N, C-alpha and C positions, 0 to 999 in steps of 0.2 A: 571165294570169289574171284572174277577174272582181272587184272590192273592195268589191260592194254590200253593204248591210247585212242580216245574217242574223239571223232570229229563229226558235229551234227552240221551239215551244210540245210541252214535255212534256223530261223532264230525263232520261230513264229512259238504260238501255245502248245504245240504236242512233243517238241523239243522241249520246251520249259518244264513239261510234265514228267517227261521221262528222266532228265538231269536233274530236276526234284526228286522221284524216284530214287536216281541212284546217289545220290548225296544221303537222302536221307537211310540207304543202305549202306552211307559207309566206305561208298565210294569215293578216292582220292581227287576232289577237286583241280591238281593240278595233269593229273590225266583225260582232260573235259577238254575240248575246243569247240566254242560254235563261230562258225561264221552266216554274214549275213552283209547285206547293201546298205542296212540301214544303222548309221554308228551310233545312233541313240538307241535300237534296240538292242544294239552289245553291249553298250555301256549301262543298261536298266540290266540285262544280265547275272554281268561281271558283277556288279553290284551288289546283289541279288544274290547270286551263286560263288562267289570268286572263283569264278571258272577263267579260263583261257581265253580271247575274241581276236577273231584275226576278220579282215576285210579280203584277205585274196584266199581265193577257194583251194588253188591252185601247192599254196604255200602249206596252207592247212593239212592239206591232203597229203603230201608228200612226207610230211612226221607224225601220221596218222597209223594203228595199225587194223580200225573199225572206224569203215566211212559211214553212217547215218546219211542220207535222203530224206529231208523232212522241207522236202521246198513244194509250191504248187505242182499239178501234175502237166500244167501249162508251160513251166520254164522248163522242165525235168529234163527234155532234153537238151538246152542250152547248159545247164550246169552241168551234163555228162560231155560233152563238145569240151566243154573247159577243163574238167579232169582229169581227162582219157590219157594223156601224156602220163602223168603220175601214177594212173590206178594200174597200166600196161607195164610200169618200171618195178613198183611195189607189190603189187598183188595184194589189196587188201580183203578184208571182207568189206561187203559192202550189203547194206541192210535199205530198205525203199520204205518207206510207209505214205512215197505220193499215192494216191487213190487212182485205181481204173488205169494204169498203164502195167503188162506185165512182163515179166522176169527177160524173156524169152528180147524184147525190146529194149530193156533197158540194156544187158547184156552185149546185143549187139551194138546201140549207140557206143558204148565203154570200149568195144575192141574183140570181146569175145571171151569166152573160158575164164572168166568174172565167179567168183564164189560168190554169190547172191540169196538174200532174203527178203524174198516177200511178203510184207505184214500186211493187214488189214485192221487197223485200231479202231476203236469209236471214242467219242466226248468223255463218258464217263473218267478215262484215263486221265484228265484235266485234275479231277479228285482221285486220284490212285483208286479205280473205281471200273476199271476200265476191261474188254473181252476183246484179246488179236488172233486172228489169227495169221498165220505163219506157213509159206512153203519155202523151202531151199531147193536149187539146181543141184543138179548132179557133180556139179563143180564145186560144192560146201562139204564140209569135212562133219562128221561129229562134234568134233571141239566147237568150232564153228557155230553150230547151230545152238551148242549152250551156250556159247555166249552173247548169240543174238534173242537166244532163250531170257536168258539173265538182264539182256537190258528192257527188254521187253515185258516183263514180266514184274518191274518196278513201278509199273504204272496200274495193275491188274492182274488177271488172270491170262495164263497164255494154253492156243490148243494149234498144233500141228496137223496138216492137211497131206496126204499122200499127191495129189491130183492139185495143178493151178486153178483147175476149171471150180475145184471146190471151194477157193477162195470168192468166185460171185454169189455162190450160196452163202458164205458168211457177211459175206456184204447185206446181203437182206434180209438176214435175220438180227446178228449184232449189230454191223456199220452204221447202216440207217435204223436200226432198231428202235433207241431213244428216244425218235422220232416219235413212234406210235406208241408207246408208250406215254410220253406228253399230250396227243391228241386224245388218247382216252380219259384222261389226266380232264383236260380241256372241257372234254364231252360228258362227265361225271361232275366236275364243278359248276357248268352252266345246267344240269339238269336238276343238281342238289337247291339252285336258287328258284329256279321254276315249281320248285317245288316247297319252296318256303323260307328256305336259309337262307341267311346273308349271307352274301358272297367272301368274307373272310370265314365262317364257319364254313362253307360248304367246300374252299381251297384248303384248309389244314385237316379236313377230316378225311379228304380225295389222298392227299400227299401224304398222311400220315397212314393209311390203308394200303396203300401200294407200298410203303414201305415195310410194315410188316409182313405182309404178303411175301414179297422178293424176299424177305428175310428168314421164313417157315418154310420156303419152297429150296434156300441155300442152306440153309443148317441143320434143316431136319433129315428125315431117315426116308420119309415118304415122295413117291414121284407127284406130281402137281393133278393127276385124274383121284388118286388115296385122297389128297387134300381137298381138293373142290367136294368129293362124296361126304366127306366129315363134316363138312359145311354146309350140306343141304340139306334138312329135311324135307323129307315128303309132303308135299301141301301147304310147304312154308312160303316165307315170302323169296328166299334164296330161289328156290324150287320155280317161282315164277318169275322170275326175274328170268333167271337161264333158259327158261320154254322160251321166251321171246326172244334173245339171243339166238336159238337155237331156231325159231320160225321164220327171224328174219337172215337166216342161211349165213351166221357168225362165222363159221369153218370155212366155208367159200370165198369169204370178202377175205378174210386175212391171207387164204392161199393166195389169191387172185394179186391180193396185195405184194405179198414176197415175191410170187413169178415176175409179176412187173417190174421190182424193182431188182432181181436176177437178171431180167433180159436186159435193163437199161446200162448193169454193170459190163456187160457184154461188149453192147452196141460203141460204150465208152472206150472199151482197153482197145475195142480196132477204129476207133478215129485215134484216138492220144496215141496209137500205135505206128501212125502214118508218119515216113520220113517228109 
């Protein structure tokens, strides 16, 4: 495990999740600093994790080897302008978990030639069950990629892409993906209630079924197609439900939804990257 000094700029939920994961993996707390304009938030993080806290971004960056940009996309340019003098001097590894802003724009805001890894995590990272896509620019060394991987994998699995444009697809599949499953759970619960179950029973059955199916897909050797076929008896109840899905163009609906998410990710990157 690397022991670089890591500075998280922004003390929100995702930063807290990564910090929690790092500490669970025995990362030294004295090597972690968080900055945030909200002193109450900093005090809470210090009590919870016994880490260093700092209001001054510039001061924290000057003392750190790795900077995790964990702020809202709308304020990232302001943050980059604020820390630019320090990053130009110390040349730390920069890791951005700010959604929708391309690495080329972040690098430009910071003066250029920075080692930069852009990440697309998702909300299950809050319970260390996340899925994160990562892209490294050409200024990033293999060792720096390994450092970024160790930090992000503390909150779940990590997968690297070779082309930054693929992060838009990652956004569509896993970044926005939890909401799709929540929507499906909502629909299953509502249908179960419509079919005569009480609300609590329908909710418990739907959630446990989702958990069980996900575990079978993750932990077994069979792919989703084989798993579906194994549970589908010809002429049975599952076959009837799946035929209904197919008749209502289920696959087309999913493809259209993910394409819309991907296209919106591209639009947002264009908008947020403007100076």
